[in-house]
C-alpha positions as CSV (number, residue, x, y, z in Angstrom):
1,M,-79.8,84.5,151.1
2,R,-78.2,81.3,149.9
3,W,-76.0,81.2,146.8
4,A,-78.1,78.4,145.4
5,D,-81.0,80.8,145.2
6,G,-79.2,82.9,142.7
7,F,-76.2,85.2,142.5
8,I,-74.4,87.6,140.2
9,A,-71.2,86.5,138.4
10,V,-68.9,89.4,137.4
11,D,-66.0,89.2,135.0
12,W,-64.3,92.5,136.0
13,G,-61.4,93.4,133.9
14,T,-59.0,96.3,133.5
15,T,-61.2,98.4,131.2
16,N,-64.4,96.4,130.9
17,R,-67.0,94.8,133.2
18,R,-69.4,92.0,132.4
19,A,-72.0,90.9,135.0
20,H,-74.5,88.0,134.7
21,R,-77.5,87.3,136.9
22,I,-77.7,83.6,137.6
23,D,-80.9,81.9,138.7
24,H,-81.4,79.0,141.1
25,A,-81.0,76.5,138.2
26,G,-77.6,77.9,137.2
27,A,-78.9,79.7,134.1
28,C,-78.0,83.2,133.1
29,V,-81.2,85.3,133.0
30,S,-79.8,88.7,132.3
31,S,-76.5,90.4,131.7
32,I,-74.9,93.8,131.5
33,E,-71.6,94.9,129.9
34,D,-69.9,98.3,130.1
35,D,-66.5,100.0,130.1
36,L,-66.4,100.5,133.9
37,G,-63.3,98.3,134.4
38,V,-61.2,98.6,137.5
39,L,-59.2,101.5,136.2
40,S,-62.5,103.6,136.2
41,V,-63.1,103.0,139.9
42,P,-61.8,105.7,142.2
43,P,-60.0,104.9,145.4
44,G,-62.5,103.4,147.9
45,G,-65.1,103.3,145.2
46,F,-65.6,99.5,144.8
47,P,-68.5,99.2,147.3
48,A,-70.4,101.8,145.3
49,A,-69.5,100.1,142.0
50,A,-70.8,96.8,143.4
51,N,-74.0,98.4,144.4
52,D,-74.4,99.8,140.9
53,I,-74.3,96.2,139.6
54,R,-76.9,95.1,142.1
55,D,-79.1,98.1,141.2
56,K,-79.1,96.8,137.6
57,L,-79.3,93.0,138.2
58,G,-80.8,92.5,141.7
59,D,-79.8,92.5,145.3
60,L,-77.9,89.2,145.2
61,P,-74.5,87.9,146.3
62,L,-71.6,88.8,144.0
63,L,-68.9,86.3,142.8
64,M,-66.2,88.2,141.0
65,A,-63.1,87.4,138.9
66,G,-60.5,89.2,136.9
67,M,-58.5,92.3,137.6
68,V,-60.9,93.2,140.5
69,G,-58.7,90.9,142.5
70,S,-55.4,92.5,141.4
71,T,-53.3,95.2,143.1
72,R,-55.4,97.7,141.2
73,G,-58.7,96.2,142.2
74,W,-61.0,96.0,145.3
75,V,-58.6,93.7,147.3
76,E,-55.7,91.6,146.1
77,A,-56.8,88.0,145.9
78,P,-53.6,85.9,146.2
79,Y,-52.7,83.6,143.3
80,V,-53.0,79.8,143.4
81,S,-50.0,78.1,142.0
82,C,-50.3,75.7,139.1
83,P,-51.0,72.9,138.6
84,A,-54.5,73.7,139.8
85,D,-58.1,72.8,139.2
86,L,-61.6,74.1,140.1
87,D,-61.5,72.6,143.5
88,D,-58.4,74.6,144.4
89,L,-60.2,77.9,143.8
90,G,-63.3,77.6,146.0
91,P,-61.5,77.4,149.4
92,R,-59.2,80.4,148.4
93,L,-61.9,83.0,147.7
94,S,-61.2,86.5,149.1
95,W,-64.3,87.8,150.8
96,V,-64.9,91.6,150.6
97,E,-68.4,91.4,152.0
98,P,-68.7,88.4,154.4
99,G,-71.0,85.8,152.8
100,R,-72.2,88.4,150.2
101,A,-69.3,89.2,147.9
102,A,-66.1,87.3,147.0
103,I,-63.3,87.4,144.5
104,I,-62.0,84.3,142.8
105,P,-58.1,84.0,142.9
106,G,-56.1,83.9,139.8
107,L,-53.4,81.4,138.8
108,S,-49.6,81.7,138.7
109,I,-46.5,80.0,137.5
110,L,-43.0,80.5,138.8
111,A,-40.5,77.9,137.6
112,D,-37.3,77.6,135.6
113,G,-36.8,81.4,135.5
114,R,-40.3,82.0,134.0
115,A,-43.1,83.8,135.7
116,D,-46.7,84.2,134.5
117,V,-50.1,85.0,136.0
118,M,-53.7,85.0,134.9
119,R,-56.9,86.4,136.4
120,G,-60.4,85.6,135.1
121,E,-59.5,83.3,132.2
122,E,-59.1,80.4,134.6
123,V,-62.8,80.6,135.5
124,Q,-63.8,80.3,131.8
125,M,-61.5,77.3,131.3
126,F,-62.5,75.4,134.4
127,G,-66.2,76.2,133.6
128,A,-65.9,74.9,130.1
129,V,-64.4,71.6,131.4
130,A,-67.1,71.3,134.1
131,A,-69.9,71.9,131.6
132,G,-68.5,69.4,129.1
133,L,-67.9,72.1,126.5
134,I,-64.2,71.0,126.2
135,P,-62.4,67.8,127.1
136,A,-60.6,67.6,130.5
137,T,-57.2,67.3,128.6
138,C,-56.8,69.9,125.9
139,F,-54.8,72.9,124.7
140,I,-56.5,76.3,124.9
141,C,-55.9,79.7,123.3
142,H,-57.6,82.6,125.1
143,P,-57.2,85.7,123.0
144,G,-57.6,89.2,124.5
145,T,-55.5,92.1,125.5
146,H,-53.0,89.5,126.8
147,N,-53.5,86.2,125.0
148,K,-53.1,83.0,127.0
149,W,-51.9,79.7,125.8
150,V,-53.0,77.1,128.3
151,A,-52.3,73.4,128.8
152,V,-55.0,71.5,130.6
153,D,-54.4,67.9,131.8
154,N,-57.2,65.9,133.5
155,G,-59.0,69.1,134.4
156,K,-56.0,70.8,135.8
157,I,-54.2,73.8,134.3
158,V,-50.6,72.6,134.3
159,D,-48.9,75.3,132.2
160,F,-49.6,78.5,130.5
161,R,-47.9,81.4,128.6
162,T,-49.1,85.0,128.2
163,V,-48.4,87.0,125.0
164,M,-49.1,90.8,124.9
165,T,-50.5,90.6,121.3
166,G,-53.7,92.6,121.8
167,E,-52.0,95.3,123.8
168,M,-49.3,95.6,121.1
169,F,-51.8,95.9,118.3
170,D,-53.8,98.6,120.3
171,M,-50.6,100.5,120.9
172,L,-49.6,100.4,117.3
173,R,-53.0,101.7,116.3
174,K,-52.9,104.6,118.7
175,R,-49.4,105.9,118.4
176,G,-46.3,105.5,116.3
177,I,-45.4,105.5,112.7
178,L,-47.9,102.9,111.6
179,A,-51.0,104.4,113.4
180,E,-52.2,106.3,110.3
181,M,-52.2,103.1,108.3
182,L,-54.1,101.0,110.8
183,T,-57.5,102.7,110.8
184,E,-59.5,99.8,109.3
185,E,-60.8,96.9,111.3
186,A,-58.8,93.7,111.1
187,K,-60.5,90.9,109.2
188,P,-59.5,87.3,108.6
189,D,-59.0,88.0,104.9
190,A,-56.2,87.3,102.5
191,A,-54.0,90.1,103.9
192,F,-54.5,88.7,107.4
193,R,-53.5,85.2,106.3
194,E,-50.5,86.5,104.5
195,G,-49.4,88.4,107.7
196,A,-50.1,85.3,109.8
197,Q,-47.8,83.1,107.6
198,R,-45.1,85.8,107.8
199,G,-45.5,86.1,111.5
200,L,-45.2,82.3,112.0
201,N,-41.8,82.4,110.4
202,A,-40.6,85.8,111.6
203,S,-37.3,85.9,113.4
204,A,-37.3,89.7,113.6
205,L,-40.9,90.9,114.3
206,T,-40.0,94.5,114.8
207,A,-38.4,94.6,111.4
208,E,-41.4,93.0,109.8
209,L,-43.6,95.6,111.3
210,F,-41.6,98.5,109.8
211,S,-41.8,96.8,106.4
212,V,-45.6,97.3,106.4
213,R,-45.0,101.0,106.2
214,A,-42.5,100.6,103.4
215,R,-44.8,98.3,101.4
216,V,-47.7,100.8,101.6
217,L,-45.5,103.7,100.6
218,L,-44.0,101.8,97.7
219,G,-47.4,100.6,96.4
220,D,-46.8,96.9,97.3
221,M,-49.7,96.8,99.8
222,P,-53.1,98.7,99.8
223,R,-53.4,101.0,102.8
224,A,-56.8,99.4,103.5
225,S,-55.1,96.0,104.0
226,A,-52.5,97.2,106.5
227,A,-54.5,96.6,109.7
228,S,-55.5,93.0,108.7
229,Y,-51.9,92.3,107.7
230,V,-50.4,93.7,110.9
231,S,-53.0,91.8,113.0
232,G,-52.1,88.6,111.1
233,L,-48.4,89.3,111.6
234,L,-48.7,89.7,115.4
235,I,-51.1,86.8,115.8
236,G,-48.9,84.6,113.7
237,A,-45.9,85.4,115.9
238,D,-48.2,84.8,118.9
239,L,-49.2,81.4,117.5
240,G,-45.6,80.5,117.1
241,V,-45.2,80.9,120.9
242,G,-48.3,78.8,121.5
243,L,-47.2,75.9,119.3
244,G,-44.0,75.7,121.3
245,L,-46.1,74.9,124.4
246,A,-48.8,72.8,122.7
247,R,-49.0,69.1,123.3
248,Q,-51.4,68.5,120.4
249,S,-52.4,70.1,117.1
250,D,-56.0,70.5,118.0
251,I,-56.5,73.9,119.6
252,I,-59.6,75.2,121.5
253,I,-60.0,79.0,121.1
254,M,-62.0,80.6,123.8
255,G,-63.2,84.1,124.2
256,R,-65.1,86.8,122.3
257,G,-66.1,85.9,118.7
258,E,-64.4,88.8,117.0
259,L,-61.1,87.6,118.4
260,T,-61.6,83.9,118.2
261,R,-62.3,84.2,114.5
262,L,-59.0,85.8,113.9
263,Y,-57.0,83.2,115.9
264,A,-58.9,80.4,114.2
265,A,-57.9,81.8,110.8
266,A,-54.2,82.0,111.9
267,T,-54.4,78.5,113.3
268,A,-55.6,77.2,109.9
269,V,-52.6,78.9,108.3
270,A,-50.4,76.9,110.6
271,G,-52.0,73.7,109.6
272,C,-53.7,73.1,112.9
273,S,-57.4,72.5,113.6
274,A,-59.4,74.8,115.9
275,R,-62.7,74.9,117.7
276,E,-64.2,78.2,119.0
277,I,-65.9,78.4,122.4
278,D,-67.9,81.5,123.6
279,G,-66.0,82.9,126.6
280,S,-69.1,84.3,128.4
281,T,-70.9,80.9,128.3
282,A,-67.8,79.3,129.8
283,F,-67.4,82.0,132.5
284,V,-71.0,81.5,133.7
285,A,-70.4,77.8,133.9
286,G,-67.3,78.3,136.0
287,A,-68.9,80.8,138.3
288,V,-71.9,78.4,138.8
289,A,-69.5,75.5,139.6
290,I,-67.7,77.6,142.3
291,A,-71.0,79.0,143.7
292,R,-72.2,75.5,144.3
293,M,-69.3,75.0,146.7
294,L,-70.4,77.9,148.9
295,D,-73.7,76.7,150.5
């Protein structure tokens, strides 16, 4: 079977998995999403997990990206050093089933005492450029468990920085002294915007976090506002990191809608403009562009 006849694109993360059946025209005709990320797969279990995807979406070739190519995944797909573009990924695929299943490599930076890596986000960004969803030179924010700030120049990812904002917020909600106050969902409301402004200017983020507890206890902040405020505080500090890397004030925010909305609100607080792009649409476009290199 040729890749041009159709394939399955899989964004396989640490805790979640999203798979899309792509037809001969490069269109997504069906998708599945579940919580069967790489950490849920037992040793030696990836072939069976791949067959599960095929059982649901069809007996087609698999093109995979994300943590499935990490040391915790099916096989380790070596990183491609930046600067890099879409053409650098196709020849560097790691084949786990010859001709039938491949893993797209991630990107890395190691320079001037700074190291960084990404897996999966690069497919979305290159796909968005290839599909004309974003310009070939731009600055991208990709929120998630580990938010990415990415500089793209003439279609190449030339620099990026990762901030552990999503993981930090999740940890605060699950354990520690603030957990009981962070039971509500974060919303881009007035409390969020206040937190974002504070985070942008915070020189001691850990101190600012403790002050949330004090404000609630002393009646200066409603308990129901704490989650939005803390989310804003963390995202504001995150944005401060990104603006240090940005080459322009227009930011493209790419990912899942519930997260891009929060980052767009914080970006407005910082006086920058933002445009939101759906990450799944961009991922499919990137996978299609790579699959077209394979026949």
